[in-house]
C-alpha positions in Angstrom: 0.0 0.0 0.0 1.0 3.6 -0.5 0.2 6.5 1.8 0.5 10.1 0.5 -0.9 13.4 1.4 -1.2 16.0 4.2 -3.0 15.6 7.5 -4.0 18.0 10.3 -4.3 15.8 13.4 -6.5 16.4 16.5 -5.0 18.5 19.3 -2.3 17.2 21.7 -3.9 15.3 24.5 -1.6 16.5 27.3 -2.0 20.2 26.4 -5.7 19.7 26.0 -6.1 18.4 29.5 -4.1 21.2 30.9 -5.9 23.9 28.9 -9.3 22.8 30.1 -8.2 22.4 33.8 -6.3 25.7 34.1 -8.9 27.8 32.2 -11.6 26.4 34.6 -9.9 28.4 37.5 -8.8 31.4 35.4 -10.2 34.9 35.6 -12.5 35.3 32.6 -13.3 33.4 29.4 -10.8 31.2 27.7 -11.1 30.1 24.0 -9.8 26.7 23.0 -9.6 25.3 19.5 -8.6 21.9 18.1 -9.2 20.3 21.6 -8.4 16.6 21.5 -11.6 14.8 20.8 -10.8 11.5 22.6 -12.7 10.0 25.5 -10.0 11.0 28.0 -10.8 14.7 27.5 -14.4 14.0 27.9 -13.6 12.5 31.3 -11.7 15.7 32.3 -14.6 17.9 31.1 -17.2 15.8 33.0 -15.1 15.8 36.2 -14.7 19.6 36.1 -18.3 20.3 35.3 -19.3 18.2 38.4 -17.2 20.7 40.4 -19.0 23.7 38.9 -16.8 24.5 35.9 -18.5 26.3 33.0 -17.4 24.6 29.8 -19.3 25.0 26.5 -18.8 23.9 23.0 -19.7 26.4 20.3 -19.3 24.7 16.8 -15.6 23.5 16.9 -14.6 25.9 19.7 -14.6 25.3 23.5 -15.3 28.3 25.7 -14.4 28.0 29.4 -15.5 30.6 31.9 -13.3 30.6 35.0 -15.1 30.1 38.3 -14.5 29.2 41.9 -14.8 25.4 41.8 -16.9 23.6 44.5 -16.7 20.2 46.1 -18.8 17.8 44.1 -21.9 16.0 45.4 -21.0 12.8 43.6 -18.0 10.6 42.8 -15.9 11.9 39.9 -15.5 9.3 37.2 -12.2 9.6 35.4 -13.0 6.8 33.0 -9.7 5.4 31.6 -7.7 8.6 32.0 -4.6 8.5 34.3 -3.9 12.1 33.3 -7.3 13.2 34.4 -7.0 11.3 37.7 -3.5 12.6 38.7 -3.8 16.2 37.5 -7.3 16.9 38.9 -6.1 15.5 42.2 -3.6 18.3 42.4 -5.9 21.0 40.9 -8.9 20.3 43.1 -6.7 20.0 46.2 -5.3 23.5 45.5 -8.9 24.8 45.5 -9.5 23.3 49.0 -12.1 20.8 47.8 -13.3 17.4 49.2 -13.8 14.8 46.4 -13.6 11.1 45.5 -12.1 9.8 42.2 -13.2 6.6 40.5 -12.4 5.0 37.1 -12.9 2.0 34.9 -11.3 -1.4 35.7 -8.1 -0.6 33.9 -7.6 2.8 35.6 -8.6 1.3 39.0 -5.6 -1.0 38.8 -3.0 1.7 38.1 -0.7 2.9 40.9 -1.7 6.1 42.8 0.7 5.9 45.7 3.0 8.1 43.6 0.6 11.0 44.1 -0.8 10.0 47.5 2.5 10.4 49.2 3.3 14.0 48.1 -0.4 15.2 48.5 -0.4 13.8 52.1 2.8 15.7 52.8 1.0 18.8 51.5 -1.7 18.4 54.1 -4.4 16.4 52.2 -6.3 13.8 54.1 -6.5 10.8 51.7 -8.1 7.4 51.9 -7.6 4.6 49.4 -7.6 0.8 49.4 -4.2 -0.5 48.4 -3.2 2.8 46.8 -5.5 2.5 43.8 -8.9 4.0 43.0 -11.3 4.8 44.4 -9.3 7.7 45.9 -10.9 10.1 48.4 -9.1 13.4 49.0 -10.1 16.0 51.7 -8.2 19.2 51.0 -10.6 21.6 52.8 -7.8 22.9 54.9 -5.8 23.9 51.8 -2.4 22.7 50.8 1.1 23.2 52.3 4.2 24.0 50.4 6.5 21.1 49.7 10.2 20.4 48.8 9.9 17.1 46.9 12.1 14.9 44.8 10.0 12.9 42.4 11.1 9.2 42.7 9.8 8.1 39.3 10.0 10.0 36.0 6.4 11.0 35.6 5.0 14.3 34.2 1.7 13.3 35.7 3.1 13.2 39.2 5.1 16.3 38.8 2.1 18.2 37.4 -0.1 16.9 40.3 2.3 18.5 42.8 2.7 21.7 40.7 -1.1 22.2 40.6 -1.6 21.4 44.3 1.2 23.9 45.2 -0.9 26.7 43.6 -3.0 26.7 46.8 -0.1 26.8 49.3 1.0 29.9 51.2 4.7 29.7 50.3 6.8 28.5 47.3 7.3 24.8 46.6 10.1 23.1 44.8 10.1 19.9 42.8 13.2 18.0 41.6 13.3 15.5 38.8 16.1 13.1 38.0 15.0 12.8 34.4 13.3 15.6 32.6 9.7 14.9 31.7 7.2 16.8 29.5 6.9 20.4 30.7 3.5 21.5 29.4 2.2 22.3 32.9 5.1 24.6 33.6 4.8 26.3 30.2 1.0 26.9 30.4 1.2 28.1 34.0 3.8 30.7 33.0 1.7 31.7 30.0 -1.3 32.2 32.2 0.6 34.4 34.7 1.8 32.0 37.4 5.3 32.4 38.9 7.2 29.3 37.8 11.0 29.0 37.4 13.1 26.1 36.3 16.8 25.7 37.0 18.5 22.5 35.9 16.0 19.9 37.1 14.5 21.9 39.9 11.2 23.6 39.5 10.1 26.4 41.9 6.5 27.4 41.9 4.9 30.2 43.9 1.3 30.1 45.2 -1.3 32.1 43.2 -1.7 35.7 44.6 -4.4 36.3 42.0 -6.3 34.2 39.5 -4.7 32.9 36.3 -5.2 34.9 33.1 -7.5 33.3 30.5 -6.0 31.9 27.3 -6.9 31.9 23.6 -5.2 28.8 22.1 -5.3 26.5 19.1 -4.0 23.2 20.5 -1.1 21.9 18.4 -1.5 18.5 16.8 -0.6 15.6 19.1 2.9 14.2 18.4 2.0 10.9 20.0 -0.8 10.5 17.4 1.7 11.7 14.7 4.0 8.8 15.5 1.5 6.3 14.1 1.3 8.1 10.8 5.1 8.6 10.7 5.4 4.8 10.9 2.8 4.4 8.2 4.9 6.6 5.9 8.4 5.2 6.7 7.4 1.5 6.5 5.4 1.5 3.3 6.8 1.8 -0.2 6.5 5.0 -2.2 4.9 6.8 0.7 5.2 10.4 2.0 3.0 12.1 4.6 3.1 15.7 5.9 1.6 16.3 9.3 0.7 20.0 9.9 1.1 22.1 13.1 2.6 19.3 15.2 3.8 20.0 18.7 7.6 20.1 18.7 8.2 20.4 22.5 11.6 18.7 23.0 10.2 16.6 25.8 7.7 15.1 23.4 9.5 14.4 20.1 12.0 11.9 21.4 10.4 9.4 19.0 11.7 11.5 16.1 15.2 11.2 17.3 14.8 7.5 17.6 13.4 7.3 14.0 16.4 9.3 12.8 18.7 6.7 14.5 16.7 4.1 12.7 17.5 5.8 9.3 14.0 7.2 8.8 13.6 10.1 6.5 11.9 13.2 8.0 12.1 17.0 7.7 10.5 19.9 9.6 9.2 23.1 8.1 7.3 26.2 9.2 8.5 26.3 12.8 6.7 28.8 15.1 5.6 29.5 18.7 2.1 28.9 19.9 1.4 29.9 23.5 4.9 29.1 24.5 5.1 25.8 22.7 7.0 25.2 19.4 5.1 23.8 16.5 5.8 22.9 12.9 5.0 20.8 9.9 6.7 17.4 9.7 7.2 15.2 6.5 8.0 11.5 6.7 8.8 9.3 3.8 9.7 5.7 2.9 12.9 4.5 4.6 15.1 1.5 5.1 15.0 0.7 8.8 18.1 0.2 10.8 18.2 -1.4 14.3 19.4 0.7 17.2 19.7 0.8 21.0 17.5 3.3 22.9 19.1 4.3 26.2 17.0 4.7 29.4 17.5 8.4 29.6 15.3 9.0 26.5 12.5 6.6 27.6 10.4 9.2 29.5 10.3 11.3 26.3 9.1 8.3 24.2 7.1 6.3 26.7 3.8 6.7 24.8 5.5 6.0 21.4 7.3 2.8 22.4 4.5 0.6 21.0 4.7 2.1 17.5 8.5 2.3 17.7 8.6 -1.4 18.5 6.5 -2.0 15.4 9.0 0.0 13.3 11.8 -2.0 14.9 10.1 -5.2 13.6 11.1 -4.2 10.1 14.8 -3.4 10.9 17.9 -5.2 9.9 19.0 -6.3 13.4 18.1 -6.3 17.1 16.6 -3.1 18.5 16.9 -2.7 22.3 14.7 -0.4 24.5 16.5 0.0 27.8 14.7 0.1 31.2 11.1 0.3 30.0 9.5 -1.0 33.2 7.2 2.1 33.3 5.4 0.5 30.3 3.9 -2.1 32.8 1.9 0.7 34.5 0.2 2.3 31.6 -3.4 1.6 30.4 -2.4 -2.1 30.3 1.0 -3.8 30.8 2.2 -2.5 27.5 5.5 -4.3 27.7 3.6 -7.6 27.8 1.2 -6.4 25.1 3.9 -5.4 22.7 5.8 -8.7 23.1 2.6 -10.8 22.8 1.5 -9.1 19.5 5.0 -9.0 17.9 5.3 -12.8 18.7 1.9 -13.4 17.2 2.9 -11.7 13.9 6.1 -13.8 13.8 8.6 -11.3 15.2 11.0 -12.5 17.9 10.6 -10.1 20.9 11.2 -10.5 24.6 11.9 -8.8 27.9 15.2 -9.1 29.7 16.0 -7.2 32.9 13.2 -4.7 32.2 14.5 -4.0 28.7 12.6 -4.8 25.5 14.4 -6.7 22.7 13.0 -6.7 19.1 14.6 -8.9 16.4 13.9 -7.2 13.1 12.9 -8.9 9.9 9.4 -8.9 8.5 6.1 -10.0 10.1 5.1 -13.3 8.4 2.0 -14.4 10.2 -1.4 -12.6 10.0 -2.8 -12.5 13.5 -5.7 -11.0 15.4 -4.5 -8.0 17.3 -4.8 -8.4 21.0 -5.5 -4.8 22.1 -5.7 -5.4 25.9 -8.2 -2.6 25.6 -5.3 -0.2 25.1 -5.6 2.5 22.3 -1.9 2.7 21.6 -1.5 -1.0 21.3 -4.5 -1.2 19.0 -3.2 1.6 16.7 0.4 0.4 16.6 -0.4 -3.1 15.5 -3.1 -1.9 13.1 -0.2 -0.1 11.3 1.9 -3.3 11.4 -1.0 -5.5 10.0 -1.8 -3.0 7.3 1.8 -2.7 6.2 2.5 -6.4 5.9 -0.9 -7.8 5.0 -3.1 -4.9 3.8 -5.8 -5.7 6.4 -6.2 -5.9 10.1 -8.4 -7.5 12.7 -8.7 -6.1 16.2 -10.3 -7.8 19.3 -11.5 -4.3 20.4 -11.7 -1.5 17.9 -13.6 0.9 20.2 -10.6 1.4 22.6 -9.0 3.7 20.0 -11.7 6.3 20.8 -9.7 7.0 24.0 -7.3 9.3 22.1 -8.0 9.3 18.3 -11.6 8.4 17.3 -10.9 9.4 13.7 -7.9 7.1 13.3 -9.3 4.8 10.6 -10.8 7.7 8.6 -7.4 9.5 8.7 -5.7 6.4 7.3 -8.3 6.1 4.5 -7.8 9.7 3.6 -4.1 9.2 2.7 -4.3 5.5 1.4 -3.6 5.3 -2.3 
């Protein structure tokens, strides 16, 4: 198959979450365009509306009128969204609210101790069974400042603490060992909060006044772009241009990996959008080389490892992803899911000492894709199956709606 053309992808999921959350407590009306249209964002909107947020869709634009949020009179259902769960925990705590978070079966198995510990240190009264959802947080007494070193590389944990610190009475500091995506810091600064970053230490001051509203067109999601990048580089006589893609350096590690794998790509029309760099990226047919991905880059590609593992399946050797244990704690155990599906399609892949090994070659067995109800696993192996066999069969097609409901229509649009 050939894939040629230009696509404008839905808005970045991470920035979309933050734009909705922060504008809900801003002073005035915020305008948000190209909001990610996946189920996860609907979870965030639903949670905030239950706390009194005024969020309205007018045609393709979202208008958010900042208010003083209130404690909800029902449990807050975060669906399948870990970002919703961890970030609203911090945001609602900063507002001095009392609330309980629940989620679906997948989300209810994901670890929450990583946010429970810092929030308790910040004065929140928290109850949870075995450090998973349901999670009840009583922050009616407000939050205390904190000096905290994040023990695991996680932008969600860091952002939870940053948002909770907005309600403290003194500055807080957060230290990272490995830099993670910094959208929260950028958006807070854009909206008037006092945030400074030196090396890997972030200092945030409490809000002395409400945040300023924003007028933003959300850049295209680089994590979604990665699937179409793979489609272009793996298929013969293919070239795809993806417009207005987020180019934040903490989010485009997958492009550096693709370059190491000899993939052809170019960037044009770079510009700044509300503090974030964006641009148009073109990917074209490439001969894939194997490589080794060091652990230090893993936080910047954690969401793209499923599709990068698929690209590695077409390489000329063994590709190694070092120290990818964090994959086990995503929407499913993605490390297991990747290995299971690669093996099912005839590719030798395995885990050794928390690293992923993929022996390149060419998938030679058509298999049903075991999604494990995970959108990224579903999309990654749809790309593999289409590339090698021109067709696909998923055990759960609907899970893709979590982040990219239009996935199959976008593929049809550029298929030749």
